[in-house]
GUVO-559980 format. One line per field, with one value per residue (C-alpha): residue in three letters; x, y, z; residue number from 1. Coordinates in nm, 4 decimals. Layout:
<atoms>
r = c(ALA	...)
X = c(X	...)
Y = c(Y	...)
Z = c(Z	...)
k = c(NUM	...)
</atoms>
This chain:
<atoms>
r = c(MET	ARG	ARG	THR	SER	ARG	ILE	MET	ALA	THR	GLN	PHE	LEU	SER	GLY	GLY	LYS	ALA	LYS	ARG	GLY	PRO	GLY	TRP	LEU	ARG	ARG	SER	VAL	ALA	THR	ALA	THR	ALA	VAL	ALA	LEU	SER	LEU	ALA	LEU	ALA	LEU	PRO	ALA	HIS	ALA	GLN	GLY	ARG	VAL	ALA	VAL	VAL	ARG	ASP	ALA	GLU	ILE	GLU	THR	LEU	LEU	LYS	ASP	TYR	ALA	ASN	PRO	ILE	PHE	LYS	ALA	ALA	GLY	LEU	LYS	THR	SER	ARG	VAL	GLN	ILE	VAL	LEU	VAL	ASN	ASP	PRO	SER	PHE	ASN	ALA	PHE	VAL	ASP	GLY	GLN	ARG	MET	PHE	ILE	ASN	THR	GLY	ALA	LEU	ALA	ASP	SER	THR	VAL	PRO	ASN	GLU	ILE	ILE	GLY	VAL	ILE	ALA	HIS	GLU	ALA	GLY	HIS	LEU	ALA	GLY	GLY	HIS	GLN	GLN	ARG	LEU	ARG	GLU	GLN	ILE	ALA	THR	ALA	GLN	THR	LEU	SER	ILE	VAL	GLY	SER	LEU	LEU	GLY	ILE	GLY	ALA	LEU	ALA	ALA	GLY	SER	ILE	SER	GLY	SER	ASP	THR	GLY	ALA	GLN	ALA	GLY	GLY	ALA	LEU	ILE	THR	ALA	THR	PRO	THR	LEU	ALA	GLN	ARG	ASN	LEU	LEU	SER	TYR	ARG	ARG	SER	GLU	GLU	MET	ASN	ALA	ASP	GLN	ALA	ALA	ALA	ARG	TYR	LEU	ASN	ALA	THR	GLY	GLN	SER	MET	GLN	GLY	MET	LEU	THR	THR	PHE	GLN	ARG	PHE	SER	ARG	SER	LEU	SER	LEU	SER	GLY	VAL	GLN	VAL	ASP	PRO	TYR	GLN	ILE	SER	HIS	PRO	LEU	PRO	ARG	GLU	ARG	ILE	ALA	LEU	LEU	GLU	GLU	LEU	ALA	ARG	LYS	SER	LYS	HIS	PHE	ASP	ALA	ARG	ASP	PRO	ALA	ALA	LEU	ASN	GLU	ARG	HIS	GLN	LEU	MET	ARG	ALA	LYS	ILE	ALA	ALA	TYR	THR	GLY	GLY	ALA	GLN	ALA	VAL	VAL	ARG	MET	PHE	SER	ALA	ASP	ARG	GLY	SER	LEU	ALA	ALA	ARG	TYR	GLY	GLU	ALA	ILE	ALA	THR	ASP	LEU	SER	GLY	ASN	SER	ALA	ALA	SER	LEU	GLN	LYS	LEU	ASP	ALA	LEU	ILE	ARG	GLU	GLN	PRO	ASN	ASN	ALA	TYR	PHE	HIS	GLU	PHE	ARG	GLY	GLU	VAL	LEU	LEU	LYS	LEU	ARG	ARG	SER	ASP	GLU	ALA	ILE	LYS	ALA	PHE	GLY	GLN	ALA	LEU	LYS	LEU	ASP	ARG	SER	LYS	SER	PRO	LEU	ILE	ARG	ALA	ARG	LEU	GLY	PHE	ALA	LEU	VAL	ALA	SER	GLY	GLN	PRO	GLY	ASN	MET	ASN	ARG	ALA	ILE	GLU	GLU	LEU	ARG	VAL	ALA	LEU	GLN	ALA	GLU	PRO	ASP	ASN	PHE	ASN	ALA	TYR	ARG	HIS	LEU	SER	GLN	ALA	TYR	GLY	GLN	ALA	GLY	ASP	ILE	ALA	ASN	ALA	GLU	LEU	ALA	MET	ALA	GLU	GLY	ASN	PHE	ARG	ALA	GLY	ASN	ARG	ARG	GLU	ALA	ARG	ALA	PHE	ALA	ALA	ARG	ALA	LEU	GLN	LYS	LEU	PRO	LYS	GLY	SER	PRO	GLY	SER	ILE	ARG	ALA	ASN	ASP	ILE	LEU	THR	ILE	GLY	ASN)
X = c(1.8270	1.5218	1.5202	1.2612	1.1462	0.9560	0.5911	0.3893	0.0291	0.1374	0.2498	0.5003	0.3667	0.5964	0.9519	1.2134	1.3391	1.2215	1.4874	1.4416	1.6137	1.5657	1.5698	1.2298	1.0304	1.2499	1.2010	0.8282	0.8110	0.9942	0.8089	0.4679	0.4428	0.4652	0.1281	0.1222	0.0260	0.1809	0.1281	0.4860	0.7554	0.9546	0.8794	0.6509	0.8219	0.7018	0.8337	1.0956	1.0841	0.8349	0.7084	0.7093	0.3446	0.2352	-0.0859	-0.2363	-0.6022	-0.5893	-0.4274	-0.6352	-0.9605	-0.8589	-0.7658	-1.0977	-1.2743	-1.0750	-1.1381	-1.5013	-1.6608	-1.4079	-1.4731	-1.8466	-1.8031	-1.5841	-1.8396	-1.6065	-1.7340	-1.5632	-1.5695	-1.3678	-1.0806	-0.8195	-0.5915	-0.2472	0.0179	0.3754	0.6721	0.8585	0.9740	0.9145	0.6022	0.4302	0.1152	0.0180	-0.2526	-0.2246	-0.5338	-0.8010	-0.5428	-0.4265	-0.0822	0.0109	0.3587	0.3965	0.6279	0.3374	0.1263	0.4028	0.4916	0.1339	0.0485	-0.3309	-0.5822	-0.6640	-0.3210	-0.3749	-0.7373	-0.6062	-0.3649	-0.6475	-0.8647	-0.5891	-0.5371	-0.9137	-0.9064	-0.6731	-0.9014	-1.2237	-1.0670	-0.9534	-0.6030	-0.4293	-0.6035	-0.5326	-0.1705	-0.1443	-0.2742	-0.0272	0.2615	0.1560	0.1414	0.4841	0.6223	0.4819	0.6189	0.9605	0.9612	0.8350	1.0854	1.3677	1.2613	1.2548	1.5999	1.7313	1.5733	1.7483	2.0780	2.0309	1.9427	2.2485	2.4654	2.3322	2.3702	2.7044	2.5676	2.7193	2.4415	2.1725	2.3514	2.3927	2.0254	1.9236	2.1389	1.9901	1.6382	1.7096	1.8530	1.5720	1.2681	1.2812	1.3268	1.0277	0.8174	0.9266	0.8413	0.4992	0.4301	0.5583	0.3419	0.0392	0.1163	0.1577	-0.1863	-0.3411	-0.1799	-0.3377	-0.6719	-0.6412	-0.5709	-0.8863	-1.0905	-0.9563	-1.0750	-1.4262	-1.4338	-1.3147	-1.5764	-1.8476	-1.7565	-1.7246	-1.3495	-1.0676	-0.8035	-0.5396	-0.3963	-0.3280	-0.1631	0.0582	0.1626	0.2719	0.4399	0.6435	0.7474	0.8404	1.0603	1.2285	1.3198	1.4495	1.6636	1.8053	1.9500	1.8529	1.7597	1.4589	1.3864	1.0044	1.0007	1.1809	0.9459	0.6141	0.4435	0.3806	0.6294	0.5073	0.4780	0.2390	0.0257	0.0265	-0.0898	-0.3763	-0.4760	-0.4689	-0.7000	-0.9398	-0.9126	-1.0174	-1.3402	-1.4194	-1.6437	-1.4831	-1.1272	-1.1287	-1.2901	-1.1014	-1.0738	-1.2908	-1.0966	-1.1658	-1.0365	-0.7232	-0.6576	-0.6785	-0.4393	-0.1843	-0.2168	-0.1446	0.1630	0.2864	0.2549	0.4482	0.7178	0.7596	0.7904	1.0210	1.2372	1.1808	1.1425	1.3645	1.1439	0.8356	1.0056	1.1056	0.7570	0.5809	0.8496	0.5974	0.3479	0.5242	0.2219	-0.0321	-0.2247	-0.0450	0.3004	0.2260	0.0861	0.4013	0.6110	0.4221	0.4801	0.8460	0.8954	0.7641	0.9764	1.2854	1.2252	1.0555	0.7070	0.6191	0.6743	0.4865	0.1882	0.1740	0.1727	-0.0985	-0.3157	-0.2930	-0.4023	-0.6946	-0.8103	-0.8189	-0.9872	-1.1473	-1.3288	-1.0230	-1.0128	-0.6503	-0.5192	-0.6710	-0.5320	-0.1770	-0.2261	-0.3028	0.0252	0.2215	0.0492	0.1431	0.5061	0.4696	0.3249	-0.0042	-0.2176	-0.5450	-0.5310	-0.4256	-0.7359	-0.9539	-0.7686	-0.8101	-1.1734	-1.2361	-1.0561	-1.2721	-1.5859	-1.4940	-1.3642	-1.6566	-1.4818	-1.4494	-1.1050	-1.0101	-0.6565	-0.7710	-0.9828	-0.6828	-0.4726	-0.7466	-0.7275	-0.3529	-0.3820	-0.6204	-0.3678	-0.0816	-0.2660	-0.2014	-0.5292	-0.7186	-1.0495	-0.9538	-0.8732	-1.2261	-1.2815	-0.9402	-1.0341	-1.3640	-1.2093	-0.9335	-1.1725	-1.3966	-1.0914	-0.9810	-1.3258	-1.2898	-0.9212	-0.8293	-0.4699	-0.3466	-0.0677	-0.0018	-0.3671	-0.3408	-0.0288	-0.2036	-0.5114	-0.2866	-0.1440	-0.4942	-0.6008	-0.2789	-0.3354	-0.6927	-0.5596	-0.6924	-0.3717	-0.5488	-0.6997	-0.3774	-0.1954	-0.4789	-0.4593	-0.0872	-0.1545	-0.4103	-0.1893	0.1127	-0.0994	-0.2358	0.1118	0.2419	0.4557	0.3305	0.5864	0.5104	0.1376	0.1510	0.3498	0.1003	-0.1979	-0.0625	-0.0227	-0.3673	-0.5275	-0.3987	-0.5822	-0.9043	-1.2201	-1.2580	-1.5099	-1.5121	-1.4881	-1.1384	-1.0177	-1.1651	-0.9820	-0.6555	-0.6897	-0.7598	-0.4377	-0.2456	-0.3998	-0.3685	-0.0199	0.1199)
Y = c(-1.0864	-0.8714	-0.5556	-0.2796	-0.1910	0.1150	0.0226	0.1589	0.0693	0.0419	0.3791	0.4492	0.7608	0.8382	0.7182	0.6861	0.3825	0.3451	0.3245	0.0758	0.0159	-0.1118	0.2449	0.3193	0.2092	0.3955	0.7129	0.6441	0.6328	0.9620	1.1479	0.9793	1.0049	0.6534	0.4796	0.2208	-0.1359	-0.4041	-0.7724	-0.8949	-0.9189	-0.6521	-0.2867	-0.1222	-0.0007	0.3552	0.3875	0.6251	0.7933	0.7565	0.4354	0.3714	0.3414	0.1380	0.1903	-0.0852	-0.1274	-0.5078	-0.5598	-0.2951	-0.4436	-0.7921	-0.6719	-0.4906	-0.8148	-0.9867	-0.7130	-0.6103	-0.9194	-0.8962	-0.5247	-0.5883	-0.8604	-0.6225	-0.3415	-0.1226	0.0953	-0.0225	0.3282	0.4660	0.2156	0.2616	-0.0277	0.0934	-0.1147	-0.0707	-0.1524	-0.3660	-0.7291	-0.8282	-1.0104	-0.7388	-0.5310	-0.2511	0.0092	0.3821	0.5970	0.4574	0.3112	-0.0473	-0.0933	-0.4277	-0.4995	-0.6337	-0.8949	-1.0327	-1.0604	-1.2296	-1.4770	-1.5805	-1.8924	-1.8715	-1.5890	-1.7145	-1.6128	-1.2482	-1.2593	-1.3690	-1.0752	-0.8358	-0.9878	-0.9352	-0.5712	-0.5177	-0.6362	-0.3477	-0.0972	-0.2277	-0.2498	0.1134	-0.0064	0.2966	0.5436	0.3197	0.2911	0.6710	0.6736	0.4014	0.5932	0.9035	0.6974	0.5484	0.8937	1.0232	0.7229	0.7800	1.1506	1.0933	0.8132	1.0352	1.3146	1.0683	0.9503	1.3067	1.3621	1.0546	1.1742	1.5133	1.3575	1.1359	1.4349	1.6381	1.3503	1.2498	0.8979	0.7064	0.4467	0.7085	0.8397	0.4886	0.4116	0.7314	0.6491	0.3015	0.4456	0.6829	0.3939	0.1509	0.3739	0.4121	0.0349	-0.0208	0.2219	0.0500	-0.2948	-0.1772	-0.0409	-0.3550	-0.5691	-0.3622	-0.4038	-0.7798	-0.8033	-0.6004	-0.8278	-1.1294	-0.9471	-0.8741	-1.2431	-1.3425	-1.0780	-1.2067	-1.5567	-1.4200	-1.2365	-1.5405	-1.7600	-1.5020	-1.4992	-1.8779	-1.8719	-2.0857	-1.9880	-2.1969	-1.8910	-1.7189	-2.0323	-2.0538	-1.6914	-1.7306	-2.0624	-1.8739	-1.6212	-1.9005	-2.0686	-1.7358	-1.6878	-2.0430	-2.0142	-1.6778	-1.8318	-1.5199	-1.5591	-1.3346	-1.1769	-1.1979	-0.8836	-0.6784	-0.7283	-0.5670	-0.8831	-1.2232	-1.4910	-1.6927	-2.0132	-1.8372	-1.7113	-2.0462	-2.2196	-1.9719	-1.9872	-2.3665	-2.3727	-2.1295	-2.3132	-2.6438	-2.4796	-2.3482	-2.5451	-2.3648	-2.4831	-2.7010	-2.4344	-2.3609	-2.0457	-2.0453	-2.1471	-1.8163	-1.6179	-1.8310	-1.7718	-1.3949	-1.4308	-1.6099	-1.3445	-1.0802	-1.2689	-1.3055	-0.9317	-0.8469	-1.1029	-0.9595	-0.6019	-0.6733	-0.9545	-0.9839	-1.3045	-1.5080	-1.4269	-1.5386	-1.8662	-1.9306	-1.8554	-2.0831	-2.3466	-2.6234	-2.4918	-2.2946	-2.3180	-2.1709	-1.8554	-1.6661	-1.7766	-1.6653	-1.3331	-1.2684	-1.3650	-1.1186	-0.8367	-0.9249	-0.9361	-0.5812	-0.4561	-0.6077	-0.3845	-0.6244	-0.4714	-0.6261	-0.9790	-0.8882	-0.7774	-1.1154	-1.2926	-1.0628	-1.1194	-1.4943	-1.4403	-1.2230	-1.4898	-1.7228	-1.4740	-1.1979	-1.0482	-0.9968	-0.6178	-0.6131	-0.7992	-0.5202	-0.2573	-0.3853	-0.4227	-0.0508	0.0225	-0.1860	-0.0157	0.3243	0.2137	0.1075	0.4538	0.3034	0.5465	0.4886	0.1171	0.2008	0.4187	0.1254	-0.1115	0.1169	0.1809	-0.1951	-0.2380	0.0300	-0.1272	-0.4706	-0.3461	-0.3753	-0.1492	0.1271	0.2042	0.5714	0.4525	0.2874	0.5905	0.8167	0.5983	0.6230	0.9995	0.9908	0.7750	1.0357	1.3097	1.1019	1.0719	1.4414	1.4667	1.7905	1.6058	1.3814	1.6586	1.7313	1.3632	1.3431	1.6348	1.4700	1.1310	1.2850	1.5100	1.2124	1.0139	1.3012	1.3366	0.9777	1.0149	1.3801	1.3074	1.1507	1.3907	1.2237	1.2691	1.6444	1.6612	1.4869	1.7067	2.0109	1.8724	1.8152	2.1709	2.2989	2.1088	2.2387	2.5958	2.6584	2.7745	2.9189	2.5857	2.4066	2.6136	2.5745	2.1935	2.2040	2.4350	2.1903	1.8880	2.0437	2.1719	1.8268	1.6749	1.9176	2.1168	2.4516	2.6759	2.5277	2.5368	2.9108	2.9837	2.8042	2.9505	3.3046	3.2556	3.0970	3.3826	3.6349	3.4509	3.3244	3.5397	3.7321	3.5659	3.2369	2.9085	2.8594	3.2000	3.1449	2.8128	2.9671	3.2424	2.9799	2.7977	3.1241	3.2097	2.8644	2.8142	3.1194)
Z = c(-0.6663	-0.7180	-0.9224	-0.9338	-1.2837	-1.3953	-1.4105	-1.6972	-1.6254	-1.2654	-1.1335	-0.8582	-0.6880	-0.3951	-0.3945	-0.1256	0.0522	0.4089	0.6749	0.9542	1.2797	1.6323	1.7616	1.6072	1.9085	2.1537	1.9517	1.9399	2.3192	2.3362	2.0618	2.0629	1.6844	1.5408	1.5615	1.2843	1.3683	1.1522	1.0896	1.0718	1.3359	1.1555	1.2099	0.9507	0.6367	0.6881	1.0432	0.9100	0.5711	0.2875	0.1394	-0.2352	-0.3326	-0.6356	-0.8314	-1.0458	-1.1410	-1.1622	-0.8235	-0.6478	-0.7759	-0.6645	-0.3154	-0.2835	-0.3729	-0.0996	0.1541	0.1109	0.2746	0.5598	0.6108	0.6169	0.8816	1.0834	1.0660	0.8590	0.5749	0.2582	0.1108	0.4022	0.4148	0.1432	0.0502	-0.0561	-0.2342	-0.1114	-0.3331	-0.0800	-0.1249	0.2389	0.3564	0.5589	0.6000	0.8353	0.8991	0.9485	0.9861	0.7549	0.5180	0.4979	0.3434	0.1854	0.0499	-0.3024	-0.1473	0.0529	-0.2611	-0.4592	-0.1836	-0.1064	-0.3034	-0.2608	-0.2027	0.1467	0.2756	0.1788	0.2931	0.6335	0.6359	0.5505	0.8225	1.0802	0.9806	0.9792	1.3403	1.4220	1.2483	1.3977	1.7446	1.7410	1.8228	1.6754	1.9041	2.2016	2.0920	2.0889	2.4454	2.5460	2.3885	2.5818	2.9009	2.8325	2.7628	3.0921	3.2817	3.1300	3.2230	3.5772	3.6293	3.5102	3.7472	4.0370	3.9367	3.9305	4.2718	4.4079	4.2678	4.4295	4.7641	4.7468	4.6699	4.9622	5.2066	5.0675	5.0089	4.7172	4.7483	4.6906	4.3827	4.2405	4.2993	4.1248	3.8248	3.8071	3.8177	3.5291	3.3290	3.4071	3.3615	2.9798	2.9519	3.1772	2.9733	2.6519	2.7890	2.9029	2.5561	2.3855	2.6136	2.5187	2.1498	2.1848	2.3444	2.0637	1.8045	1.9722	1.9802	1.6082	1.5417	1.7278	1.5469	1.2134	1.3048	1.3669	1.0342	0.8417	1.0067	0.9385	0.5683	0.5406	0.4774	0.6084	0.8630	0.6886	0.5150	0.8472	0.9815	0.6724	0.7172	1.0784	1.0082	0.7483	1.0129	1.2524	0.9916	0.9136	1.2776	1.3090	0.9966	1.1043	1.4220	1.6166	1.9826	2.0383	2.3759	2.3981	2.6130	2.3489	2.0528	1.9689	1.8388	1.9954	1.8964	1.5952	1.7976	2.0370	1.7514	1.5755	1.8940	1.9332	1.5672	1.5598	1.8588	1.6908	1.3583	1.5112	1.6208	1.2716	1.0402	0.7449	0.8027	0.4895	0.2700	-0.0524	-0.2606	-0.5772	-0.8870	-1.0641	-0.7664	-0.7483	-1.1182	-1.0650	-0.7727	-0.9899	-1.2617	-0.9973	-0.8767	-1.2338	-1.2922	-0.9757	-1.0609	-1.4114	-1.2895	-0.9974	-1.1338	-1.5064	-1.7071	-1.4748	-1.1747	-1.3679	-1.4632	-1.1025	-0.9725	-1.2227	-1.2783	-1.2080	-1.4657	-1.7391	-1.9669	-1.7240	-1.8078	-1.5316	-1.6475	-2.0027	-1.8768	-1.6770	-1.9801	-2.2012	-1.9507	-1.9039	-2.2807	-2.3126	-2.0234	-2.1871	-2.4901	-2.7300	-2.7408	-3.0771	-2.9438	-2.6266	-2.8331	-3.0060	-2.6706	-2.5354	-2.8421	-2.7791	-2.4184	-2.5287	-2.7736	-2.4743	-2.2383	-2.4476	-2.1490	-1.9293	-1.8865	-1.7743	-2.0772	-2.2875	-2.0511	-2.0838	-2.4582	-2.4640	-2.2883	-2.5375	-2.8308	-2.6881	-2.6862	-3.0462	-3.1263	-3.2406	-3.0431	-3.2311	-3.1467	-2.7909	-2.7520	-2.8566	-2.6221	-2.3198	-2.4145	-2.4217	-2.0910	-1.9299	-2.0725	-1.9330	-1.5978	-1.3582	-1.1053	-1.3686	-1.2343	-1.2656	-1.3397	-1.6630	-1.7514	-1.6960	-1.9269	-2.1899	-2.1515	-2.1969	-2.5098	-2.6554	-2.5756	-2.7196	-3.0499	-3.1096	-3.3010	-3.2226	-3.2538	-2.9606	-2.7120	-2.5890	-2.5198	-2.3493	-2.1249	-2.0346	-1.9566	-1.7460	-1.5552	-1.4727	-1.3577	-1.1353	-0.9818	-0.8607	-0.7648	-0.7173	-0.6138	-0.9385	-1.0368	-1.3731	-1.4687	-1.3978	-1.6127	-1.9014	-1.8532	-1.8817	-2.2065	-2.3418	-2.2613	-2.4145	-2.7406	-2.7433	-2.7183	-2.3651	-2.1976	-1.8921	-1.7928	-1.8877	-1.6268	-1.3761	-1.4121	-1.3334	-1.0389	-0.8985	-0.9567	-0.7896	-0.5021	-0.4286	-0.4619	-0.2004	-0.4451	-0.3174	-0.4903	-0.8339	-0.7567	-0.6804	-0.9950	-1.2218	-1.0340	-1.0766	-1.4509	-1.4802	-1.2851	-1.5402	-1.8213	-1.6593	-1.6620	-1.3366	-1.1043	-1.2979	-1.1027	-1.2423	-1.1278	-0.7808	-0.7528	-0.8759	-0.6157	-0.3468	-0.4367	-0.4166	-0.0790	0.0804	-0.0594	0.1178)
k = c(1	2	3	4	5	6	7	8	9	10	11	12	13	14	15	16	17	18	19	20	21	22	23	24	25	26	27	28	29	30	31	32	33	34	35	36	37	38	39	40	41	42	43	44	45	46	47	48	49	50	51	52	53	54	55	56	57	58	59	60	61	62	63	64	65	66	67	68	69	70	71	72	73	74	75	76	77	78	79	80	81	82	83	84	85	86	87	88	89	90	91	92	93	94	95	96	97	98	99	100	101	102	103	104	105	106	107	108	109	110	111	112	113	114	115	116	117	118	119	120	121	122	123	124	125	126	127	128	129	130	131	132	133	134	135	136	137	138	139	140	141	142	143	144	145	146	147	148	149	150	151	152	153	154	155	156	157	158	159	160	161	162	163	164	165	166	167	168	169	170	171	172	173	174	175	176	177	178	179	180	181	182	183	184	185	186	187	188	189	190	191	192	193	194	195	196	197	198	199	200	201	202	203	204	205	206	207	208	209	210	211	212	213	214	215	216	217	218	219	220	221	222	223	224	225	226	227	228	229	230	231	232	233	234	235	236	237	238	239	240	241	242	243	244	245	246	247	248	249	250	251	252	253	254	255	256	257	258	259	260	261	262	263	264	265	266	267	268	269	270	271	272	273	274	275	276	277	278	279	280	281	282	283	284	285	286	287	288	289	290	291	292	293	294	295	296	297	298	299	300	301	302	303	304	305	306	307	308	309	310	311	312	313	314	315	316	317	318	319	320	321	322	323	324	325	326	327	328	329	330	331	332	333	334	335	336	337	338	339	340	341	342	343	344	345	346	347	348	349	350	351	352	353	354	355	356	357	358	359	360	361	362	363	364	365	366	367	368	369	370	371	372	373	374	375	376	377	378	379	380	381	382	383	384	385	386	387	388	389	390	391	392	393	394	395	396	397	398	399	400	401	402	403	404	405	406	407	408	409	410	411	412	413	414	415	416	417	418	419	420	421	422	423	424	425	426	427	428	429	430	431	432	433	434	435	436	437	438	439	440	441	442	443	444	445	446	447	448	449	450	451	452	453	454	455	456	457	458	459	460	461	462	463	464	465	466	467	468	469	470	471	472)
</atoms>
């Protein structure tokens, strides 16, 4: 049984468990609002409600490394597509707008990078093919068909009533009943064709980047086994994705034509993949989940990394630190070992050492993740030393320039300003953070207080006034 733990270096940003149900598609036809395209046979996790988003520098950097060659092959600008981690144990991925959502369950269950690269390639096919916009058009068409069909049915009922014909009334009732089903089937048929198109596009991207299609085959074979084990009889006309056997047949045909079918992931990339899986296992299932995942190789680097994380989460930070130090001796240039070491040191109230650990992590992290920089800023604030506050403010401001929606960073920036004696900017930081988080009432309250203290006409006062004006 999986459990969801609070993630320290990894931040849950928006909570709420998504509700799912077979009625989602019917409501989509009626309201024309749901436009996400997903990889799996299940409906996307965000079809109703909010998804729980996870932030982690290590995982995000790895996924970008997976995605960038694929995006380039697909003609997508890497700077415009955002990959978002979803805290969900199921194997799924979907796109919405210019965002690609990947479940942590997919990452944990994938045994090699190529499986996730195949998932990314498929979703990139949706983005590059403009499938979302076309889906909106298809939903609108289905909605129109449903309305027109219902009007015709009402007309038939009225005609039957005037003529006194029971047959006419029965036919009208049948037409009203059948039309929504027809509209739904037309829409589902369209979606199945787009899924097949995305599969073929993924094959092109993988070939263009010299990567194997075996990962995609493994993914759909997994879906096929899940259906077989469930014992559910699936009506192919009532699902939005092709049946796994259909996809497997197509992919096998495409794979045979690829000269890269036997290509293997580089050893270094596979090691990073296993470290990612170990981290997810530790946070979602604790030490037992790590043991289960790496039962065949308990002494591997990934298994020991997961054990170190799980040890900290269980409350034994001192023992976790010892295990992390051993890992760092083995891989001194691993930025994320130093990052997690910083988190453990913060728990142990050794803020000066935590500052050094986060600084080293940022130095080693080639992506210069704003998440790590924000944690460095927080460590400086947590030190409580007045001499650290100016540096904390600078680090947090730089992090927010790169990621202006990080609410925790605004909160820590406010604390830094407060400890530095700058109450006006402390309140302005909270106003900005709440505004971007959608907490408009709190944003207005902080902006009003900040406006009373900021010099008239200063950039800060102008921004505070903007928040007050826009928030009303």
